[in-house]
N, CA, C and O atoms as CSV, one atom per row, in Angstrom:
chain,resi,resn,atom,element,x,y,z
A,1,MET,N,N,6.436,-42.195,-11.830
A,1,MET,CA,C,5.982,-40.968,-12.431
A,1,MET,C,C,5.413,-40.045,-11.353
A,1,MET,O,O,5.007,-40.484,-10.278
A,2,THR,N,N,5.399,-38.807,-11.667
A,2,THR,CA,C,4.889,-37.828,-10.714
A,2,THR,C,C,3.399,-37.618,-10.920
A,2,THR,O,O,2.836,-37.928,-11.970
A,3,ASP,N,N,2.790,-37.082,-9.884
A,3,ASP,CA,C,1.359,-36.777,-9.977
A,3,ASP,C,C,1.174,-35.443,-10.677
A,3,ASP,O,O,1.983,-34.526,-10.530
A,4,ILE,N,N,0.113,-35.354,-11.428
A,4,ILE,CA,C,-0.227,-34.101,-12.094
A,4,ILE,C,C,-0.982,-33.237,-11.089
A,4,ILE,O,O,-1.932,-33.694,-10.453
A,5,VAL,N,N,-0.550,-31.982,-10.952
A,5,VAL,CA,C,-1.144,-31.076,-9.982
A,5,VAL,C,C,-1.862,-29.953,-10.721
A,5,VAL,O,O,-1.294,-29.293,-11.592
A,6,ASN,N,N,-3.110,-29.757,-10.356
A,6,ASN,CA,C,-3.871,-28.645,-10.909
A,6,ASN,C,C,-3.462,-27.395,-10.121
A,6,ASN,O,O,-3.770,-27.276,-8.935
A,7,LEU,N,N,-2.783,-26.487,-10.771
A,7,LEU,CA,C,-2.244,-25.311,-10.092
A,7,LEU,C,C,-3.328,-24.407,-9.531
A,7,LEU,O,O,-3.131,-23.776,-8.493
A,8,ARG,N,N,-4.451,-24.338,-10.195
A,8,ARG,CA,C,-5.561,-23.509,-9.704
A,8,ARG,C,C,-6.064,-24.056,-8.371
A,8,ARG,O,O,-6.303,-23.292,-7.435
A,9,LEU,N,N,-6.225,-25.374,-8.282
A,9,LEU,CA,C,-6.701,-25.975,-7.041
A,9,LEU,C,C,-5.648,-25.854,-5.933
A,9,LEU,O,O,-5.991,-25.648,-4.768
A,10,ALA,N,N,-4.389,-25.980,-6.293
A,10,ALA,CA,C,-3.318,-25.851,-5.303
A,10,ALA,C,C,-3.269,-24.422,-4.760
A,10,ALA,O,O,-3.093,-24.213,-3.560
A,11,ARG,N,N,-3.422,-23.450,-5.644
A,11,ARG,CA,C,-3.410,-22.043,-5.221
A,11,ARG,C,C,-4.588,-21.753,-4.289
A,11,ARG,O,O,-4.433,-21.061,-3.283
A,12,LYS,N,N,-5.752,-22.281,-4.626
A,12,LYS,CA,C,-6.925,-22.056,-3.790
A,12,LYS,C,C,-6.782,-22.756,-2.438
A,12,LYS,O,O,-7.213,-22.217,-1.419
A,13,ALA,N,N,-6.190,-23.931,-2.417
A,13,ALA,CA,C,-5.985,-24.641,-1.150
A,13,ALA,C,C,-5.013,-23.874,-0.255
A,13,ALA,O,O,-5.218,-23.779,0.956
A,14,LYS,N,N,-3.957,-23.331,-0.856
A,14,LYS,CA,C,-2.997,-22.550,-0.078
A,14,LYS,C,C,-3.662,-21.301,0.480
A,14,LYS,O,O,-3.437,-20.953,1.639
A,15,ALA,N,N,-4.475,-20.622,-0.319
A,15,ALA,CA,C,-5.177,-19.425,0.132
A,15,ALA,C,C,-6.141,-19.769,1.268
A,15,ALA,O,O,-6.298,-19.000,2.216
A,16,ARG,N,N,-6.774,-20.920,1.161
A,16,ARG,CA,C,-7.720,-21.349,2.189
A,16,ARG,C,C,-7.005,-21.589,3.524
A,16,ARG,O,O,-7.507,-21.185,4.573
A,17,THR,N,N,-5.846,-22.238,3.491
A,17,THR,CA,C,-5.113,-22.489,4.734
A,17,THR,C,C,-4.571,-21.192,5.326
A,17,THR,O,O,-4.561,-21.025,6.546
A,18,THR,N,N,-4.123,-20.276,4.478
A,18,THR,CA,C,-3.640,-18.981,4.961
A,18,THR,C,C,-4.770,-18.199,5.609
A,18,THR,O,O,-4.592,-17.586,6.662
A,19,LYS,N,N,-5.925,-18.225,4.974
A,19,LYS,CA,C,-7.080,-17.510,5.503
A,19,LYS,C,C,-7.517,-18.093,6.843
A,19,LYS,O,O,-7.897,-17.351,7.749
A,20,GLU,N,N,-7.465,-19.419,6.974
A,20,GLU,CA,C,-7.828,-20.062,8.227
A,20,GLU,C,C,-6.843,-19.714,9.337
A,20,GLU,O,O,-7.249,-19.525,10.483
A,21,ALA,N,N,-5.554,-19.627,9.012
A,21,ALA,CA,C,-4.550,-19.261,10.011
A,21,ALA,C,C,-4.773,-17.824,10.480
A,21,ALA,O,O,-4.662,-17.535,11.672
A,22,ASP,N,N,-5.084,-16.929,9.552
A,22,ASP,CA,C,-5.371,-15.536,9.914
A,22,ASP,C,C,-6.606,-15.451,10.799
A,22,ASP,O,O,-6.638,-14.673,11.753
A,23,ALA,N,N,-7.620,-16.246,10.485
A,23,ALA,CA,C,-8.849,-16.242,11.278
A,23,ALA,C,C,-8.575,-16.732,12.693
A,23,ALA,O,O,-9.120,-16.191,13.656
A,24,ALA,N,N,-7.738,-17.748,12.822
A,24,ALA,CA,C,-7.401,-18.262,14.154
A,24,ALA,C,C,-6.655,-17.209,14.969
A,24,ALA,O,O,-6.898,-17.060,16.167
A,25,ALA,N,N,-5.752,-16.483,14.320
A,25,ALA,CA,C,-5.024,-15.423,15.023
A,25,ALA,C,C,-5.978,-14.317,15.458
A,25,ALA,O,O,-5.861,-13.802,16.570
A,26,ASN,N,N,-6.905,-13.953,14.605
A,26,ASN,CA,C,-7.876,-12.911,14.958
A,26,ASN,C,C,-8.793,-13.362,16.087
A,26,ASN,O,O,-9.151,-12.559,16.948
A,27,ARG,N,N,-9.179,-14.641,16.096
A,27,ARG,CA,C,-10.015,-15.138,17.193
A,27,ARG,C,C,-9.264,-15.046,18.509
A,27,ARG,O,O,-9.858,-14.741,19.543
A,28,ALA,N,N,-7.969,-15.305,18.478
A,28,ALA,CA,C,-7.175,-15.225,19.705
A,28,ALA,C,C,-7.069,-13.788,20.196
A,28,ALA,O,O,-7.083,-13.544,21.402
A,29,VAL,N,N,-6.963,-12.836,19.275
A,29,VAL,CA,C,-6.783,-11.434,19.664
A,29,VAL,C,C,-8.110,-10.773,20.010
A,29,VAL,O,O,-8.224,-10.127,21.052
A,30,PHE,N,N,-9.096,-10.920,19.168
A,30,PHE,CA,C,-10.339,-10.176,19.329
A,30,PHE,C,C,-11.450,-10.962,20.004
A,30,PHE,O,O,-12.500,-10.396,20.308
A,31,GLY,N,N,-11.251,-12.229,20.242
A,31,GLY,CA,C,-12.317,-13.055,20.803
A,31,GLY,C,C,-12.280,-13.149,22.313
A,31,GLY,O,O,-12.726,-14.146,22.879
A,32,ARG,N,N,-11.756,-12.130,22.979
A,32,ARG,CA,C,-11.662,-12.161,24.435
A,32,ARG,C,C,-12.749,-11.289,25.044
A,32,ARG,O,O,-13.204,-10.316,24.443
A,33,THR,N,N,-13.152,-11.664,26.254
A,33,THR,CA,C,-14.166,-10.873,26.940
A,33,THR,C,C,-13.529,-9.615,27.516
A,33,THR,O,O,-12.306,-9.498,27.582
A,34,LYS,N,N,-14.365,-8.690,27.928
A,34,LYS,CA,C,-13.866,-7.443,28.502
A,34,LYS,C,C,-13.113,-7.723,29.797
A,34,LYS,O,O,-12.114,-7.066,30.088
A,35,ALA,N,N,-13.583,-8.685,30.568
A,35,ALA,CA,C,-12.914,-9.030,31.820
A,35,ALA,C,C,-11.502,-9.559,31.553
A,35,ALA,O,O,-10.563,-9.230,32.278
A,36,GLU,N,N,-11.359,-10.375,30.516
A,36,GLU,CA,C,-10.030,-10.892,30.175
A,36,GLU,C,C,-9.099,-9.771,29.721
A,36,GLU,O,O,-7.928,-9.738,30.098
A,37,ARG,N,N,-9.622,-8.853,28.909
A,37,ARG,CA,C,-8.801,-7.719,28.462
A,37,ARG,C,C,-8.391,-6.855,29.641
A,37,ARG,O,O,-7.242,-6.419,29.718
A,38,ASP,N,N,-9.328,-6.597,30.577
A,38,ASP,CA,C,-9.017,-5.786,31.749
A,38,ASP,C,C,-7.984,-6.468,32.635
A,38,ASP,O,O,-7.094,-5.809,33.175
A,39,ALA,N,N,-8.097,-7.785,32.789
A,39,ALA,CA,C,-7.137,-8.518,33.611
A,39,ALA,C,C,-5.747,-8.448,32.992
A,39,ALA,O,O,-4.758,-8.283,33.706
A,40,THR,N,N,-5.664,-8.570,31.691
A,40,THR,CA,C,-4.375,-8.474,31.011
A,40,THR,C,C,-3.790,-7.075,31.168
A,40,THR,O,O,-2.589,-6.922,31.391
A,41,ALA,N,N,-4.630,-6.064,31.053
A,41,ALA,CA,C,-4.167,-4.677,31.205
A,41,ALA,C,C,-3.663,-4.427,32.617
A,41,ALA,O,O,-2.641,-3.765,32.801
A,42,ARG,N,N,-4.372,-4.951,33.626
A,42,ARG,CA,C,-3.927,-4.781,35.012
A,42,ARG,C,C,-2.597,-5.478,35.252
A,42,ARG,O,O,-1.721,-4.934,35.924
A,43,THR,N,N,-2.444,-6.674,34.706
A,43,THR,CA,C,-1.185,-7.406,34.866
A,43,THR,C,C,-0.040,-6.652,34.217
A,43,THR,O,O,1.044,-6.543,34.791
A,44,GLN,N,N,-0.276,-6.130,33.022
A,44,GLN,CA,C,0.759,-5.371,32.313
A,44,GLN,C,C,1.100,-4.089,33.067
A,44,GLN,O,O,2.270,-3.717,33.145
A,45,ALA,N,N,0.108,-3.414,33.617
A,45,ALA,CA,C,0.353,-2.187,34.377
A,45,ALA,C,C,1.176,-2.486,35.627
A,45,ALA,O,O,2.066,-1.713,35.981
A,46,ALA,N,N,0.885,-3.601,36.296
A,46,ALA,CA,C,1.648,-3.979,37.487
A,46,ALA,C,C,3.092,-4.277,37.112
A,46,ALA,O,O,4.010,-3.888,37.835
A,47,ARG,N,N,3.306,-4.962,35.990
A,47,ARG,CA,C,4.665,-5.245,35.520
A,47,ARG,C,C,5.413,-3.955,35.221
A,47,ARG,O,O,6.585,-3.812,35.572
A,48,ASP,N,N,4.735,-3.021,34.575
A,48,ASP,CA,C,5.367,-1.737,34.239
A,48,ASP,C,C,5.745,-0.955,35.496
A,48,ASP,O,O,6.825,-0.367,35.558
A,49,ARG,N,N,4.859,-0.944,36.501
A,49,ARG,CA,C,5.156,-0.240,37.753
A,49,ARG,C,C,6.351,-0.871,38.453
A,49,ARG,O,O,7.211,-0.162,38.974
A,50,THR,N,N,6.411,-2.201,38.468
A,50,THR,CA,C,7.537,-2.890,39.108
A,50,THR,C,C,8.838,-2.572,38.397
A,50,THR,O,O,9.859,-2.316,39.034
A,51,LEU,N,N,8.797,-2.588,37.083
A,51,LEU,CA,C,9.989,-2.298,36.303
A,51,LEU,C,C,10.440,-0.855,36.492
A,51,LEU,O,O,11.634,-0.591,36.640
A,52,ASP,N,N,9.503,0.070,36.489
A,52,ASP,CA,C,9.836,1.482,36.683
A,52,ASP,C,C,10.380,1.735,38.089
A,52,ASP,O,O,11.249,2.589,38.264
A,53,GLY,N,N,9.891,1.015,39.083
A,53,GLY,CA,C,10.351,1.174,40.442
A,53,GLY,C,C,11.769,0.644,40.641
A,53,GLY,O,O,12.459,1.055,41.574
A,54,ALA,N,N,12.204,-0.263,39.775
A,54,ALA,CA,C,13.525,-0.860,39.922
A,54,ALA,C,C,14.595,-0.097,39.139
A,54,ALA,O,O,15.773,-0.449,39.203
A,55,LYS,N,N,14.202,0.934,38.408
A,55,LYS,CA,C,15.185,1.692,37.630
A,55,LYS,C,C,16.049,2.555,38.533
A,55,LYS,O,O,15.592,3.077,39.550
A,56,ARG,N,N,17.285,2.690,38.145
A,56,ARG,CA,C,18.198,3.548,38.877
A,56,ARG,C,C,18.196,4.940,38.265
A,56,ARG,O,O,18.062,5.098,37.052
A,57,ASP,N,N,18.346,5.940,39.112
A,57,ASP,CA,C,18.480,7.302,38.612
A,57,ASP,C,C,19.947,7.542,38.285
A,57,ASP,O,O,20.822,7.220,39.088
A,58,THR,N,N,20.217,8.095,37.134
A,58,THR,CA,C,21.604,8.335,36.755
A,58,THR,C,C,21.913,9.810,36.761
A,58,THR,O,O,23.040,10.206,36.465
């Protein structure tokens, strides 16, 4: 026989896991120090300059 599932509890458990996943993503994005953000920006700017320097004029 199958187990009886309380749909209200299942819905709340799913919402809880979704909310936790969103929180983890936000911690990764917004939980960085200013130095880390600046380092990432400098790295991205250097990549952009290198890429722009390698473009051919048509």
